[in-house]
N, C-alpha and C positions, 0 to 999 in steps of 0.2 A: 675278512670282510663278510658281513652277514648276507645270506642268500635273499634276494629280493623276491617276494611273492606277488604274483600277478593274478588277479581274479579273471576268470574266463566269462565273458559276456557274449551271449548269442545275439546275432544281428538279424534284422528283418523278419522273415517268416520261418526262421530255422529253429529246430527243436533238438536238444541234446538228450539222448536216451541211454540209460544204463540197462544192458540186457539182463533179464531175469534168468537166473541159472536154470538149466534144464532139470526137470525132475527125474531124469533117467527113464526107466521103462514105464510104459503106460499100459492101461487096460482098455480094450474096446468095450462098447456097451454090452456085448455078449460075454465078456469076461476073458477074452483072449489076451494074453500078455504080448505087448508089442515092445521089442527091445529098443533102447535109445539109439542104436545104430541103424535101425530100419529107415530106409529112405521113403519119404512121403512127398508126393508131388506138390510143389509150391506151398509149403507149410508156413503159415504166418506165425509170428512170435510176439510175446508180451514183453514190455520193458517199462521202466520207471523214468518219468520225465524229471531231469535234474536241472534243466535250463531251458528258457524260451526267450526268443527275440521279441523286440517291441512290436513287431507286426503280427505276432501270433494272437489269434482272436478267441479260440475255443479251448485249446490245451493249456493246462496250468501245471506248474511245478508240483510234483507229488502225485499226479495222475498216473495210472497204468494205461499204456496205449498198445494197440494191436497194429502191427505193420509187417511188411515183407522185408526181412533182414537182408535179402540178397540184392536189393536195389538201393542200399544206403552206403554212405561213406563211414569208415571206421577210423577212430582216433584213440590213441592210448595216452592216458594221463596218470602218472604215478603208478604204472603197472596195471591199471584198470581199463578195460575196453569200453568205449562209448560209441554210439552211432549218432551221426549228424544227418538230419533229414528235414525236408520241408513239411510244414504243417499239413499240406494237402496229401502227403503220403501216409498219414495216419488213418487207419480204417475204422477204429473204434476207440472209445475212452471208457475205462472203468474207474469211476470216482464216486464219492458220496453225493455229488450233485446229481439230481434226477429230473432235470427239466424235460429231457427228451429220451428217456430210458427205454429199454426193450423189455424190462421185466425179468431179465436174466441177471444173475449175480455170480461173481467169482468167489 
């Protein structure tokens, strides 16, 4: 019997985000190497939006979003980890749309 495939649809104000892989070690503005294992207080993370519910108003699929990964729910789909969060838990959006941008770019 063939396996039934079900598409995941986000509900209400929920956003499904795929974590952006860590780049490993980083450098401070002074050139000091910071290893990937270094603990930084309340570090925010970037991720890619792969799904958005019908109540989501600002975030679109394909946007990169900034959020606190420690306050989110994690789900695994086909071996890939995703986070489920409310739109209000997104702190910033990096996209080509520049209606209310900061002038900073990734």
